[in-house]
C-alpha positions as CSV (number, residue, x, y, z in Angstrom):
1,M,-9.9,25.9,33.2
2,P,-11.2,25.2,29.5
3,T,-8.5,23.9,27.7
4,N,-7.0,26.7,25.1
5,L,-5.5,24.8,22.2
6,T,-3.8,27.9,20.4
7,S,-2.3,28.6,23.8
8,E,1.8,27.6,23.7
9,I,1.9,25.7,26.3
10,L,-0.3,22.3,27.5
11,A,-3.2,23.1,30.2
12,D,-3.0,21.1,33.5
13,E,-5.8,19.1,32.0
14,E,-3.7,17.6,29.0
15,I,-0.2,17.4,31.6
16,A,-2.1,15.4,33.2
17,A,-4.1,13.7,30.8
18,I,-0.8,12.5,29.2
19,T,1.4,11.6,32.8
20,G,-1.9,9.9,34.7
21,Y,-1.5,12.1,37.0
22,L,-3.5,15.1,38.9
23,T,-0.2,15.7,41.6
24,P,1.8,17.6,39.9
25,S,4.9,15.8,41.9
26,R,4.1,13.3,40.3
27,Q,3.2,14.0,37.0
28,I,6.8,15.2,37.2
29,E,8.1,12.4,38.4
30,W,5.9,10.8,35.1
31,L,8.0,13.5,33.0
32,N,11.4,12.7,33.9
33,R,11.4,9.3,34.1
34,N,10.0,9.2,30.3
35,G,12.2,11.6,28.9
36,W,10.1,14.9,28.5
37,Q,11.7,18.4,29.0
38,H,10.1,20.6,31.3
39,V,10.1,23.3,33.6
40,L,9.1,24.5,36.0
41,T,6.4,27.4,37.2
42,A,7.5,29.3,40.5
43,A,4.9,27.2,41.9
44,S,6.2,23.4,41.1
45,R,3.9,23.3,38.4
46,P,5.7,21.4,35.8
47,V,5.0,23.6,31.9
48,V,5.6,21.1,28.5
49,G,5.6,23.0,25.3
50,R,2.2,22.2,22.4
51,V,4.9,21.5,19.5
52,Y,7.5,20.0,21.8
53,A,3.7,17.7,23.3
54,R,3.3,17.0,19.6
55,L,6.4,15.6,17.8
56,K,7.3,13.5,21.1
57,L,3.6,11.6,21.0
58,A,3.5,11.2,16.7
59,G,6.7,10.1,18.1
60,I,8.7,12.1,16.7
61,K,12.3,12.9,18.7
62,P,11.8,16.4,19.1
63,S,15.1,18.9,18.0
64,A,14.8,22.6,17.1
65,S,15.3,21.3,13.5
66,S,12.0,19.6,14.4
67,A,10.0,22.2,15.6
68,V,10.4,25.0,13.2
69,A,8.1,25.0,11.0
70,E,8.6,24.5,7.3
71,T,9.9,27.7,5.6
72,W,7.7,29.3,3.5
73,T,7.9,32.0,0.8
74,L,4.4,34.5,-0.1
75,D,4.3,34.6,-3.6
76,L,2.2,37.3,-5.1
77,A,2.0,36.1,-8.4
78,R,-1.9,34.9,-9.5
79,V,-3.4,37.5,-7.5
80,S,-4.3,40.4,-9.5
């Protein structure tokens, strides 16, 4: 399966690259041991959010406030 960087969740290959394991049970062990939040699918495969993973890999403790994008407003003042 090709990696889709626009997906909100990490692809199986990305989770394998982060954990170093191909087997979901080993991935789950690694995620738990390293304090990564995840959920399990009905097939017991770990699911990790893309924004969460980016923050975690950047050394930022993910929280509700750090996961929210900067607030912006539309400025049409220069549109003619």
